[in-house]
C-alpha positions as CSV (number, residue, x, y, z in Angstrom):
1,T,-6.8,32.2,-20.4
2,P,-3.8,30.0,-19.8
3,H,-0.4,31.7,-19.4
4,V,2.2,30.3,-21.9
5,N,5.9,30.8,-21.3
6,A,8.5,30.8,-24.0
7,T,10.2,27.9,-22.4
8,D,7.0,25.7,-22.8
9,F,7.9,25.3,-26.5
10,A,11.6,25.1,-26.2
11,P,13.1,22.0,-27.8
12,R,14.2,19.4,-25.3
13,F,14.8,16.4,-27.5
14,A,18.3,15.6,-26.3
15,W,17.0,13.8,-23.2
16,R,13.6,12.6,-24.5
17,W,14.9,9.2,-25.8
18,E,15.7,8.1,-22.2
19,Y,12.0,8.0,-21.3
20,Y,11.2,5.4,-24.0
21,F,13.3,2.8,-22.2
22,K,12.0,3.3,-18.7
23,A,9.3,1.1,-17.1
24,R,6.0,2.6,-15.9
25,Q,7.1,2.4,-12.2
26,Q,10.3,4.3,-13.0
27,L,8.4,7.0,-14.9
28,L,6.0,7.5,-12.0
29,L,8.9,8.1,-9.6
30,D,10.4,10.8,-11.9
31,T,9.0,14.1,-10.7
32,A,9.8,15.9,-14.0
33,Y,7.9,13.2,-16.0
34,V,4.9,13.3,-13.7
35,G,4.9,17.1,-13.8
36,S,4.8,17.0,-17.6
37,L,2.0,14.4,-17.4
38,Q,0.0,16.7,-15.1
39,T,0.6,19.6,-17.5
40,A,-0.6,17.6,-20.5
41,L,-3.7,16.4,-18.6
42,H,-4.4,20.0,-17.5
43,R,-4.0,21.3,-21.0
44,L,-6.7,18.9,-22.2
45,G,-9.0,19.7,-19.3
46,Y,-8.8,16.4,-17.4
47,Y,-6.7,17.5,-14.4
48,C,-7.3,20.6,-12.2
49,G,-4.9,20.0,-9.4
50,P,-1.4,21.4,-8.7
51,V,1.4,20.6,-11.0
52,D,3.8,19.3,-8.4
53,G,5.3,16.1,-9.9
54,V,3.5,13.7,-7.5
55,F,1.3,10.9,-8.9
56,T,-1.8,11.3,-6.8
57,P,-5.2,9.6,-7.0
58,E,-6.4,12.8,-8.8
59,V,-3.9,12.1,-11.6
60,S,-5.1,8.5,-11.8
61,Y,-8.7,9.7,-12.1
62,A,-7.7,12.2,-14.8
63,I,-6.1,9.4,-16.7
64,A,-9.2,7.2,-16.3
65,R,-11.4,10.0,-17.7
66,L,-9.0,10.4,-20.7
67,Q,-9.1,6.6,-21.2
68,K,-12.9,6.7,-21.2
69,N,-13.1,9.6,-23.7
70,Y,-10.6,7.9,-26.0
71,S,-12.4,4.6,-25.9
72,M,-9.5,2.8,-24.1
73,R,-9.7,0.2,-21.4
74,V,-10.2,2.3,-18.2
75,T,-7.6,1.4,-15.6
76,G,-6.3,4.8,-14.4
77,N,-2.8,3.6,-15.0
78,L,-0.1,5.2,-17.2
79,D,0.3,2.9,-20.1
80,I,1.5,3.1,-23.7
81,P,-1.9,4.2,-25.3
82,V,-2.2,7.0,-22.7
83,R,1.3,8.2,-23.4
84,R,0.5,8.2,-27.1
85,A,-2.7,10.1,-26.6
86,L,-0.8,12.7,-24.6
87,H,2.1,12.8,-27.1
88,M,4.5,11.9,-24.4
89,P,7.5,9.5,-24.7
């Protein structure tokens, strides 16, 4: 069973608005954002690697599997529909 910390559900909305105005390349360089992306993919069962904040080919493959299951265009890139499917800004 997955271990859930109390801080996983702590409200962090004060800084969330900044992510809406960043380009995809800026988001992929942000280790905190990529770490939350890896956590979201892991929670849904698409990613099994370490949550280290590094955008690796395994993360891209996980995004491609998510895109295939959600009937999106399969590119393996972090785009707006993927961010919406993962409920990420």
